[in-house]
C-alpha positions as CSV (number, residue, x, y, z in Angstrom):
1,M,-15.4,-54.7,-133.4
2,S,-13.1,-52.9,-135.5
3,D,-13.7,-49.6,-137.2
4,E,-11.9,-50.6,-140.4
5,L,-14.0,-51.2,-143.5
6,Q,-13.8,-54.5,-145.1
7,P,-13.6,-54.6,-148.9
8,A,-16.8,-56.0,-150.5
9,E,-16.5,-59.5,-151.8
10,Q,-16.6,-59.6,-155.5
11,P,-18.2,-62.5,-157.4
12,P,-15.8,-64.7,-159.4
13,T,-15.6,-63.6,-163.0
14,T,-16.4,-66.0,-165.8
15,D,-16.1,-65.9,-169.5
16,Q,-19.8,-66.7,-170.0
17,P,-22.3,-63.9,-170.9
18,P,-24.8,-63.0,-168.3
19,V,-28.0,-64.9,-168.4
20,A,-31.2,-62.8,-168.6
21,D,-34.2,-63.6,-166.5
22,E,-37.0,-65.4,-168.3
23,A,-39.4,-62.5,-167.6
24,N,-37.0,-60.1,-169.5
25,T,-36.5,-62.3,-172.6
26,A,-38.6,-61.5,-175.6
27,V,-40.9,-64.1,-176.9
28,E,-39.2,-65.9,-179.8
29,A,-41.0,-66.1,-183.1
30,P,-41.5,-69.6,-184.5
31,P,-38.7,-70.6,-186.8
32,E,-39.4,-69.8,-190.4
33,S,-39.8,-72.9,-192.6
34,D,-37.4,-73.6,-195.4
35,P,-38.9,-72.2,-198.7
36,R,-37.4,-75.2,-200.5
37,T,-39.9,-77.5,-198.8
38,H,-42.9,-75.4,-199.6
39,R,-45.7,-76.8,-201.7
40,F,-46.9,-75.0,-204.9
41,E,-50.4,-75.0,-206.4
42,C,-51.3,-74.6,-210.0
43,R,-53.7,-71.6,-210.3
44,S,-55.2,-73.1,-213.4
45,C,-56.2,-76.6,-212.3
46,G,-55.4,-76.8,-208.6
47,Y,-52.6,-79.4,-208.9
48,V,-50.3,-79.3,-205.9
49,Y,-46.5,-79.9,-206.4
50,D,-45.0,-81.3,-203.2
51,P,-41.2,-81.5,-203.1
52,E,-41.4,-84.5,-200.7
53,E,-43.3,-86.5,-203.4
54,G,-41.9,-85.2,-206.7
55,V,-43.8,-86.1,-209.9
56,K,-43.3,-89.7,-211.0
57,K,-45.3,-89.1,-214.2
58,V,-42.7,-86.7,-215.6
59,G,-39.6,-88.2,-213.9
60,I,-39.1,-85.6,-211.1
61,E,-37.6,-87.3,-208.1
62,A,-38.8,-86.9,-204.5
63,G,-36.9,-84.1,-202.7
64,T,-36.6,-81.8,-205.7
65,A,-37.4,-78.3,-204.7
66,F,-39.7,-76.2,-206.9
67,D,-37.0,-73.6,-207.4
68,D,-34.7,-76.4,-208.8
69,L,-37.2,-77.2,-211.6
70,D,-36.4,-75.9,-215.1
71,P,-38.6,-72.8,-215.8
72,A,-38.7,-73.5,-219.5
73,G,-39.1,-77.2,-219.3
74,F,-41.4,-77.8,-216.3
75,R,-45.2,-77.8,-217.0
76,C,-48.1,-78.8,-214.8
77,P,-48.6,-82.6,-215.2
78,V,-52.4,-82.0,-215.3
79,C,-53.1,-78.9,-217.4
80,R,-49.7,-78.2,-218.9
81,S,-49.4,-74.7,-217.5
82,R,-45.9,-73.2,-217.1
83,K,-44.0,-72.7,-213.9
84,P,-45.2,-69.1,-213.3
85,A,-48.8,-70.3,-213.0
86,F,-47.9,-71.9,-209.7
87,R,-48.2,-70.1,-206.3
88,D,-46.5,-70.9,-203.0
89,I,-49.0,-72.4,-200.5
90,G,-46.5,-73.0,-197.8
91,P,-45.2,-76.1,-196.0
92,R,-47.2,-79.3,-195.7
93,T,-47.8,-78.7,-191.9
94,K,-49.3,-75.2,-192.4
95,A,-53.0,-74.9,-191.8
96,S,-54.9,-74.1,-195.0
97,G,-56.9,-71.0,-195.4
98,F,-56.4,-67.3,-195.0
99,E,-54.5,-66.2,-191.9
100,E,-57.4,-63.9,-190.7
101,N,-59.9,-66.7,-190.9
102,L,-58.0,-69.3,-188.9
103,N,-59.5,-68.1,-185.6
104,F,-63.1,-68.7,-186.7
105,G,-65.0,-72.0,-186.3
106,I,-64.6,-74.5,-183.5
107,G,-60.9,-75.3,-184.2
108,V,-61.4,-76.8,-187.6
109,N,-59.8,-73.9,-189.4
110,R,-56.5,-74.5,-187.6
111,M,-56.3,-78.1,-188.9
112,T,-54.0,-79.2,-191.7
113,P,-55.5,-80.7,-194.8
114,G,-54.5,-84.2,-193.7
115,Q,-56.2,-83.7,-190.3
116,K,-59.4,-82.5,-192.0
117,N,-59.4,-85.6,-194.2
118,V,-59.1,-87.8,-191.2
119,L,-62.0,-85.9,-189.5
120,I,-64.3,-86.1,-192.5
121,F,-63.7,-89.6,-193.6
122,G,-63.5,-90.9,-190.1
123,G,-66.9,-89.3,-189.4
124,L,-68.3,-91.0,-192.6
125,A,-66.9,-94.4,-191.6
126,L,-68.4,-94.0,-188.1
127,A,-71.8,-93.0,-189.5
128,F,-71.7,-96.1,-191.9
129,A,-70.8,-98.3,-188.9
130,F,-73.8,-97.0,-187.0
131,F,-76.0,-97.5,-190.0
132,L,-74.8,-101.2,-190.3
133,S,-75.4,-101.7,-186.6
134,L,-79.1,-100.9,-187.1
135,Y,-79.4,-104.4,-188.8
136,S,-78.4,-106.1,-185.5
137,L,-81.5,-104.6,-183.8
138,R,-84.5,-106.9,-183.7
């Protein structure tokens, strides 16, 4: 055994930044959606402008953002209200309703409008099928 002190081994240096532990990283917020893909609802009649669909009736092509529409020329295709009468209702995948009400119910409030339609009309179709099956009983 020698009484000399050995220099401590140093880890090899790299150009990469240090990686933080998963426990130390902050929870990331979900990515914000692009406002150009948001749907807008007419406050007068309830018509919903969806940029993914456009408005064939007045010649607005699919993929045209609401912000790109002419404020002086665009009117609601149903009630003819001007562009300021529309309000942003968010992207198509956003659950409908007020944010504070989404936790009530048995999960139905977190559904998108399309999912609610499937649930409602699917239930009606199932009930109708059960009703028709009663004719097979004798």
